[in-house]
BADREN-113897 format. One record per residue: residue number from 1; x, y, z of N, C-alpha, C, O in turn. Coordinates in steps of 0.2 Angstrom, whole numbers. Example, Ala and Ser with C-alpha at 12.3 -4.5 7.8 and 13.67 -1.06 7.14 Angstrom:
<pts>
  seq   n.xx   n.yy   n.zz  ca.xx  ca.yy  ca.zz   c.xx   c.yy   c.zz   o.xx   o.yy   o.zz
    1     66    -28     39     62    -22     39     66    -16     39     71    -17     42
    2     64    -11     35     68     -5     36     64      0     39     67      6     40
</pts>
This chain:
<pts>
  seq   n.xx   n.yy   n.zz  ca.xx  ca.yy  ca.zz   c.xx   c.yy   c.zz   o.xx   o.yy   o.zz
    1   -982    815    398   -977    820    395   -976    819    387   -976    813    385
    2   -976    825    384   -975    824    377   -969    821    374   -968    818    369
    3   -964    821    379   -957    818    377   -958    811    375   -955    808    370
    4   -962    807    379   -963    800    377   -966    799    370   -964    795    366
    5   -971    804    369   -974    803    362   -969    805    357   -969    802    351
    6   -965    810    358   -960    812    353   -955    807    352   -953    806    346
    7   -953    803    357   -949    797    357   -952    792    353   -948    789    348
    8   -958    791    354   -962    786    350   -962    788    342   -961    784    338
    9   -963    794    341   -963    797    334   -957    796    331   -957    794    325
   10   -951    798    334   -945    797    330   -943    790    329   -940    788    324
   11   -946    785    333   -945    778    332   -948    776    326   -946    772    322
   12   -954    779    325   -958    777    319   -954    780    313   -954    776    307
   13   -951    786    313   -947    788    307   -941    784    306   -940    783    300
   14   -938    782    311   -932    777    310   -934    771    307   -931    768    303
   15   -940    768    310   -942    762    307   -944    762    299   -943    758    295
   16   -947    768    298   -949    770    291   -943    770    286   -942    767    281
   17   -937    773    289   -931    774    285   -928    767    284   -926    765    278
   18   -928    763    289   -925    756    289   -929    752    285   -926    747    281
   19   -935    752    285   -939    748    281   -939    749    273   -939    745    269
   20   -938    756    272   -938    758    264   -932    758    261   -931    757    255
   21   -926    760    265   -920    761    262   -914    759    266   -912    762    271
   22   -911    753    264   -905    751    267   -899    756    266   -896    757    271
   23   -899    759    261   -893    763    259   -893    769    263   -888    771    267
   24   -899    773    264   -900    779    268   -899    777    275   -896    781    279
   25   -902    771    277   -901    769    284   -894    769    286   -891    771    292
   26   -890    766    282   -882    765    283   -879    772    283   -875    773    288
   27   -881    776    279   -878    783    279   -879    786    285   -875    790    288
   28   -885    786    287   -887    790    293   -883    787    299   -882    791    304
   29   -882    781    299   -878    778    305   -871    781    306   -868    781    311
   30   -868    784    300   -862    787    300   -862    794    302   -856    797    302
   31   -868    797    303   -868    804    305   -867    804    313   -868    799    316
   32   -865    810    315   -865    810    322   -871    809    325   -876    811    322
   33   -872    806    331   -878    804    334   -883    810    335   -889    809    334
   34   -881    816    336   -886    822    336   -889    823    330   -894    827    330
   35   -886    821    324   -890    822    318   -894    817    316   -898    818    311
   36   -894    811    319   -897    805    316   -905    806    316   -908    805    311
   37   -907    807    322   -915    808    323   -918    813    318   -923    812    315
   38   -915    819    318   -918    824    313   -918    821    306   -923    823    302
   39   -913    818    304   -913    815    297   -918    810    296   -921    809    290
   40   -918    805    301   -924    800    300   -930    804    300   -935    801    296
   41   -931    809    303   -938    813    303   -939    816    296   -945    815    293
   42   -934    818    293   -935    821    286   -936    816    281   -941    816    277
   43   -932    810    282   -933    805    277   -940    802    278   -944    800    273
   44   -943    801    284   -950    798    285   -955    802    282   -959    800    279
   45   -954    809    282   -959    813    279   -959    813    272   -964    812    269
   46   -953    813    269   -952    813    262   -955    806    259   -958    805    254
   47   -953    800    263   -955    794    260   -963    793    260   -965    790    256
   48   -966    795    265   -973    794    266   -977    798    260   -981    795    257
   49   -975    804    258   -977    808    253   -976    804    246   -981    804    242
   50   -970    802    246   -968    798    239   -972    792    239   -974    790    233
   51   -974    788    244   -978    782    244   -985    783    241   -987    779    238
   52   -987    789    244   -994    791    241   -995    791    234   -999    788    231
   53   -990    795    231   -990    796    224   -988    790    219   -990    789    213
   54   -984    786    222   -980    780    218   -984    773    219   -983    769    215
   55   -987    772    225   -989    765    226   -996    764    228   -998    758    228
   56   -999    769    230  -1006    768    233  -1011    768    227  -1016    772    227
   57  -1011    763    223  -1014    764    216  -1022    762    217  -1026    764    213
   58  -1024    759    223  -1031    757    224  -1034    762    228  -1040    761    230
   59  -1031    768    229  -1034    773    233  -1035    780    229  -1031    780    224
   60  -1038    785    231  -1038    791    228  -1032    795    231  -1032    798    236
   61  -1027    795    226  -1020    797    228  -1021    805    229  -1018    808    234
   62  -1024    809    225  -1025    816    226  -1028    818    233  -1026    822    236
   63  -1033    814    234  -1037    815    241  -1032    814    247  -1031    818    251
   64  -1028    808    246  -1023    807    251  -1018    812    252  -1016    814    257
   65  -1015    814    246  -1010    819    246  -1012    825    249  -1008    829    253
   66  -1018    828    247  -1021    834    250  -1022    834    257  -1020    839    261
   67  -1024    828    260  -1025    827    267  -1018    827    270  -1017    830    276
   68  -1013    824    267  -1006    823    270  -1003    831    270  -1000    832    275
   69  -1005    834    265  -1002    841    264  -1005    845    270  -1001    849    273
   70  -1012    845    271  -1015    849    276  -1013    847    283  -1011    851    287
   71  -1012    840    284  -1009    838    290  -1002    840    292  -1001    842    297
   72   -998    841    286   -991    843    287   -992    851    290   -988    852    295
   73   -995    855    287   -996    862    289   -999    863    296   -997    867    300
   74  -1004    858    297  -1007    859    304  -1002    857    309  -1001    860    314
   75   -998    852    308   -992    849    312   -987    855    314   -985    856    319
   76   -985    858    308   -980    863    309   -983    869    313   -980    872    317
   77   -989    871    311   -993    877    315   -994    875    322   -993    880    326
   78   -996    869    323   -998    867    330   -993    864    334   -994    863    340
   79   -987    863    331   -981    859    334   -983    853    337   -980    851    342
   80   -988    849    334   -990    842    336   -994    839    331   -997    843    327
   81   -993    833    330   -998    829    326   -999    822    328   -994    819    331
   82  -1005    819    327  -1006    813    329  -1004    808    324  -1004    802    325
   83  -1001    810    319   -997    806    314   -990    807    316   -987    812    316
   84   -987    801    319   -980    802    322   -975    804    317   -970    807    319
   85   -976    802    311   -971    804    306   -971    812    305   -966    815    305
   86   -977    815    305   -977    822    305   -975    825    311   -973    831    311
   87   -977    822    317   -975    825    323   -967    825    323   -964    830    326
   88   -964    820    321   -956    821    321   -954    826    316   -949    830    318
   89   -957    827    310   -955    831    305   -956    839    308   -951    843    307
   90   -962    840    311   -963    847    313   -958    849    318   -956    855    318
   91   -956    845    322   -951    846    327   -944    848    324   -941    853    326
   92   -942    845    319   -936    847    315   -937    853    311   -932    857    311
   93   -943    854    309   -944    861    305   -943    867    310   -940    872    308
   94   -945    866    316   -944    871    321   -937    871    324   -935    877    325
   95   -935    866    326   -928    865    329   -922    868    325   -918    871    327
   96   -923    867    318   -918    870    313   -920    875    309   -917    877    304
   97   -926    878    310   -928    884    306   -928    883    299   -926    886    295
   98   -931    877    297   -932    875    290   -938    879    287   -943    880    290
   99   -936    883    282   -941    887    279   -947    884    276   -946    879    273
  100   -953    887    277   -959    883    275   -959    883    267   -962    878    264
  101   -955    887    263   -955    887    256   -952    880    254   -954    878    248
  102   -947    878    258   -944    871    256   -950    866    256   -950    861    252
  103   -954    866    261   -959    861    262   -964    862    256   -967    857    254
  104   -966    868    255   -971    870    249   -968    867    243   -972    863    239
  105   -962    868    241   -959    865    235   -959    858    234   -961    855    229
  106   -957    855    240   -958    847    240   -965    845    239   -965    840    234
  107   -969    847    242   -976    845    241   -979    846    234   -983    842    232
  108   -977    852    232   -979    853    225   -976    848    220   -980    846    215
  109   -970    846    221   -967    841    216   -971    835    217   -972    831    212
  110   -973    833    223   -976    827    224   -983    827    220   -985    822    217
  111   -986    833    220   -993    833    217   -992    833    209   -996    831    205
  112   -986    836    207   -984    835    200   -984    828    197   -986    827    192
  113   -982    824    202   -982    816    200   -989    814    198   -989    809    195
  114   -994    817    201  -1001    815    200  -1004    818    194  -1008    815    191
  115  -1001    823    191  -1004    827    186  -1000    827    179  -1003    828    174
  116   -993    826    180   -989    826    174   -986    819    172   -984    815    177
  117   -986    818    166   -983    811    163   -977    813    159   -973    808    158
  118   -976    819    157   -970    821    153   -968    828    155   -972    832    157
  119   -962    830    154   -959    836    157   -955    840    151   -951    837    147
  120   -956    846    151   -952    851    147   -946    853    151   -946    851    157
  121   -941    857    149   -936    858    153   -937    862    159   -935    860    165
  122   -942    867    159   -944    871    165   -947    866    170   -946    867    176
  123   -952    862    167   -955    857    172   -951    853    175   -951    851    181
  124   -946    850    172   -941    845    174   -937    849    180   -936    846    185
  125   -934    855    178   -930    858    183   -935    860    190   -932    859    195
  126   -941    862    189   -945    863    194   -946    857    198   -946    857    205
  127   -947    851    195   -949    845    199   -942    843    203   -943    841    208
  128   -937    843    200   -930    841    203   -929    846    209   -927    844    214
  129   -931    852    208   -930    857    214   -934    855    220   -932    854    225
  130   -941    853    218   -945    851    224   -944    844    227   -945    843    233
  131   -943    840    222   -942    833    224   -935    831    227   -935    826    231
  132   -930    835    226   -923    833    228   -919    838    231   -916    838    236
  133   -919    844    227   -914    849    229   -917    852    236   -912    853    240
  134   -923    853    237   -925    856    244   -924    851    249   -924    853    255
  135   -925    844    248   -923    839    253   -916    840    255   -915    839    261
  136   -912    841    250   -905    842    252   -904    848    256   -900    848    261
  137   -908    853    255   -907    859    259   -910    858    266   -908    861    271
  138   -915    854    267   -918    853    273   -913    849    277   -912    851    283
  139   -909    844    274   -904    841    278   -898    846    280   -895    845    285
  140   -897    850    275   -891    855    276   -893    859    282   -889    861    286
  141   -899    861    283   -901    865    289   -900    862    295   -897    865    300
  142   -901    855    295   -899    851    301   -891    851    302   -889    852    308
  143   -887    850    297   -880    849    297   -877    856    299   -872    856    303
  144   -880    861    297   -876    868    299   -879    871    305   -876    876    308
  145   -884    868    308   -886    869    315   -888    877    316   -885    880    321
  146   -892    879    312   -894    886    312   -888    891    311   -888    897    313
  147   -882    889    308   -877    894    306   -879    896    299   -877    893    294
  148   -882    902    299   -884    905    292   -878    906    287   -879    905    281
  149   -873    908    290   -867    909    285   -865    903    282   -863    903    276
  150   -864    898    286   -862    891    283   -867    888    279   -865    886    273
  151   -873    889    281   -878    886    276   -878    890    269   -879    886    264
  152   -878    896    269   -878    900    263   -872    898    259   -872    897    253
  153   -866    896    262   -860    895    258   -861    888    255   -857    886    250
  154   -865    883    258   -865    876    255   -872    875    251   -873    870    249
  155   -876    880    251   -883    879    248   -883    876    241   -886    872    240
  156   -879    880    237   -879    877    230   -876    870    229   -879    866    225
  157   -871    869    233   -868    862    233   -873    857    235   -874    851    232
  158   -877    858    240   -882    853    243   -887    852    238   -890    847    237
  159   -889    857    234   -894    857    229   -892    852    223   -896    848    220
  160   -886    853    221   -883    849    216   -882    842    218   -883    838    213
  161   -880    841    224   -880    834    226   -887    831    226   -887    825    224
  162   -892    834    229   -898    831    228   -901    830    221   -904    825    220
  163   -899    835    217   -901    834    210   -897    828    207   -901    824    203
  164   -891    827    208   -888    821    205   -891    815    208   -892    810    204
  165   -892    814    214   -896    808    217   -902    807    214   -904    801    212
  166   -906    812    213   -913    811    210   -912    809    202   -916    805    200
  167   -908    812    199   -907    810    192   -905    803    191   -907    799    186
  168   -901    800    196   -899    793    196   -905    789    197   -905    784    194
  169   -909    791    202   -915    788    203   -919    787    197   -922    782    196
  170   -920    792    193   -923    792    187   -921    787    182   -925    783    179
  171   -914    786    182   -911    781    177   -912    774    180   -914    770    177
  172   -911    774    187   -912    767    190   -919    765    189   -921    759    188
  173   -924    769    190   -931    767    190   -935    768    183   -941    769    183
  174   -931    769    178   -934    770    171   -940    765    170   -945    766    167
  175   -938    758    172   -943    753    170   -950    754    174   -955    754    170
  176   -950    755    180   -956    756    184   -959    763    182   -965    764    181
  177   -955    768    181   -958    775    179   -961    775    173   -967    777    172
  178   -958    772    168   -960    772    161   -966    767    160   -971    768    157
  179   -964    761    161   -968    755    160   -974    755    164   -980    753    162
  180   -973    756    171   -979    755    176   -983    761    177   -989    761    178
  181   -979    767    178   -983    773    179   -984    778    174   -987    783    174
  182   -981    776    168   -981    781    162   -978    787    162   -980    792    159
  183   -973    788    167   -969    794    167   -963    795    163   -959    790    163
  184   -962    801    161   -955    802    157   -953    809    160   -955    814    159
  185   -947    808    164   -945    814    168   -940    818    163   -940    824    163
  186   -936    815    159   -931    818    155   -934    822    149   -937    818    145
  187   -933    828    149   -936    832    144   -933    830    137   -927    829    136
  188   -937    830    132   -935    829    125   -933    822    123   -930    821    118
  189   -934    817    128   -932    810    127   -938    806    126   -942    806    129
  190   -938    803    120   -943    798    118   -941    791    120   -936    788    118
  191   -944    789    126   -942    782    129   -943    776    124   -940    771    125
  192   -948    777    119   -949    772    114   -942    771    110   -941    766    107
  193   -938    777    110   -932    777    106   -926    778    110   -921    781    108
  194   -927    776    116   -921    778    121   -915    774    119   -915    768    118
  195   -909    778    118   -903    774    115   -897    777    119   -897    781    124
  196   -891    774    117   -885    776    120   -884    783    120   -881    786    125
  197   -885    787    115   -884    794    114   -888    798    119   -885    802    123
  198   -894    797    120   -898    800    125   -896    799    132   -896    803    136
  199   -894    792    133   -892    790    140   -885    794    141   -884    796    147
  200   -881    795    137   -874    798    138   -875    805    139   -872    808    144
  201   -880    809    136   -881    816    138   -884    817    145   -882    821    148
  202   -888    812    147   -891    813    154   -885    811    159   -884    815    164
  203   -881    807    157   -875    805    162   -870    811    162   -867    812    167
  204   -869    814    157   -864    820    157   -867    826    162   -863    829    165
  205   -873    826    161   -877    831    166   -876    829    173   -875    833    178
  206   -877    823    175   -876    820    181   -869    821    184   -868    823    190
  207   -864    820    180   -857    821    182   -856    828    184   -852    829    189
  208   -858    833    181   -858    840    183   -860    841    190   -857    844    194
  209   -866    838    191   -870    839    197   -866    836    203   -865    838    208
  210   -863    830    201   -859    826    206   -853    830    208   -851    830    214
  211   -849    833    203   -843    836    205   -845    842    209   -841    843    214
  212   -850    846    208   -852    852    212   -854    849    219   -852    852    224
  213   -858    844    219   -860    841    226   -854    839    230   -854    840    236
  214   -849    836    227   -843    833    231   -839    839    234   -837    838    240
  215   -839    844    230   -835    850    233   -839    853    240   -835    855    244
  216   -845    852    240   -849    854    246   -848    849    252   -847    851    257
  217   -847    843    250   -846    838    255   -840    839    259   -840    839    265
  218   -835    841    255   -828    842    258   -828    848    263   -824    849    268
  219   -833    852    262   -834    858    267   -839    858    272   -840    862    276
  220   -842    852    273   -847    851    278   -844    850    285   -838    848    285
  221   -847    852    290   -845    851    297   -843    843    298   -846    839    295
  222   -837    842    301   -834    835    302   -839    830    304   -839    824    301
  223   -844    832    309   -849    827    311   -854    825    306   -857    820    307
  224   -855    829    301   -860    827    296   -856    824    290   -859    821    286
  225   -850    826    289   -847    825    282   -847    817    280   -848    816    274
  226   -845    813    285   -844    806    283   -851    803    281   -851    799    276
  227   -856    804    285   -862    801    283   -865    803    276   -867    799    272
  228   -864    810    274   -866    812    268   -861    809    262   -863    807    257
  229   -855    808    264   -850    805    259   -852    798    258   -851    796    252
  230   -854    794    263   -856    787    262   -862    787    257   -862    783    252
  231   -867    792    257   -872    792    252   -870    794    245   -872    791    241
  232   -865    798    245   -862    800    239   -858    794    236   -859    793    230
  233   -854    790    240   -851    784    237   -856    779    234   -854    776    229
  234   -861    778    238   -866    773    236   -869    775    229   -869    771    224
  235   -871    781    229   -874    784    222   -869    784    217   -871    783    211
  236   -863    786    218   -858    786    213   -857    779    210   -856    778    204
  237   -857    774    214   -856    767    212   -862    765    208   -861    761    203
  238   -868    767    210   -874    765    206   -873    768    200   -875    765    195
  239   -871    775    199   -871    778    193   -866    775    188   -867    774    182
  240   -860    773    191   -855    769    187   -858    763    184   -856    761    178
  241   -862    759    188   -865    753    186   -869    755    180   -870    751    175
  242   -874    760    181   -878    762    176   -875    764    169   -877    762    164
  243   -869    768    170   -865    770    164   -863    764    160   -862    764    154
  244   -861    758    164   -858    753    160   -863    748    157   -862    743    154
  245   -870    750    158   -875    745    155   -878    749    149   -879    755    148
  246   -881    745    144   -884    747    138   -891    751    140   -894    749    144
  247   -892    755    135   -899    759    137   -905    754    137   -909    755    141
  248   -905    749    133   -911    745    133   -911    741    139   -917    740    142
  249   -906    739    142   -906    736    149   -909    741    154   -912    738    159
  250   -906    747    154   -908    752    159   -916    753    159   -919    753    164
  251   -919    753    153   -926    754    152   -930    748    154   -936    749    155
  252   -927    742    154   -931    736    156   -929    732    162   -932    727    163
  253   -924    735    166   -922    732    172   -920    737    177   -916    741    176
  254   -922    736    183   -920    741    189   -913    739    191   -912    733    193
  255   -908    743    191   -901    742    193   -901    743    200   -904    747    204
  256   -897    738    203   -896    737    211   -889    736    212   -885    734    208
  257   -887    738    218   -881    737    222   -883    732    227   -886    734    232
  258   -880    725    227   -882    721    232   -879    723    239   -874    727    239
  259   -883    721    244   -881    723    251   -874    722    253   -870    726    256
  260   -871    716    251   -864    714    253   -859    719    249   -854    720    252
  261   -861    721    243   -856    726    240   -857    733    243   -852    737    243
  262   -863    734    246   -864    741    249   -859    741    255   -856    746    257
  263   -859    736    259   -855    736    265   -848    737    263   -844    740    267
  264   -845    734    258   -839    735    255   -837    742    254   -832    745    255
  265   -842    745    250   -841    752    248   -841    757    255   -837    761    255
  266   -845    755    260   -845    759    266   -838    758    270   -836    763    273
  267   -836    752    269   -829    751    273   -824    755    270   -820    758    273
  268   -824    755    263   -819    759    259   -819    766    260   -814    770    261
  269   -825    768    261   -827    775    262   -824    777    269   -821    783    270
  270   -825    773    274   -823    774    281   -815    775    281   -812    779    284
  271   -811    771    277   -804    771    277   -802    777    274   -798    781    277
  272   -805    779    268   -803    786    265   -805    792    270   -801    796    270
  273   -810    791    273   -812    797    277   -807    797    283   -805    803    285
  274   -805    792    286   -801    791    292   -794    794    290   -791    797    295
  275   -792    793    284   -785    795    282   -786    802    279   -781    805    277
  276   -791    805    280   -792    812    278   -791    813    270   -787    818    268
  277   -793    808    266   -792    808    259   -798    811    255   -797    810    249
  278   -803    814    258   -809    816    254   -806    822    250   -810    825    246
</pts>
């Protein structure tokens, strides 16, 4: 029975999420159980593509990505894949009517990571759309459960939240992106002269995205709201830590939130959610 294979596939997606991201794993646990497996499946798909372009330095990354891309479309068209991560993902695409244009945009951004080392404003916005905003929309498709009206009302908020998360990732990962991979995502910023003024301008932009994204969280269905809020709280705490550090340190050191402090953040989030204080 294919159900056994589907169960094995989602376990692979879950293992992938837990292995790569403590924070997202915790956030997913706070979603209603019916949402957990679909979000694991989306994360597993996104993570595998990201790994190809970020870490497989001893291999032909473009060849691997093109094969992964074709395998993705084959999985969606055939409703099965012998790659368990893609098998899980294709099921979510069909169960929640995820538009293929969202998948296209994501994979295009992953390819941009192989081709571009610096971005102008248009390229920056296009990259964030594909690498983060459409991932937020994939998750929103799950949370709204094929309710088109609700999805449309929350679409822009989900995109802004995904944008905020990605921009914080850029700041957190400046060291590896710039020093190791030679990438500069922020347009018009000379990393050789990265200073407090440039950092502050980026942070102001993130604050705007966060505010808009938070308004959307408050309007999410109750069964999804807390898990997304947990992710928001974690990223906002990371953002505040980054804001408190000098530009030079951000450029030369990856900022982290220790696991014991993550647990404290999540406990505080639960109390606030339980008291309906969002």
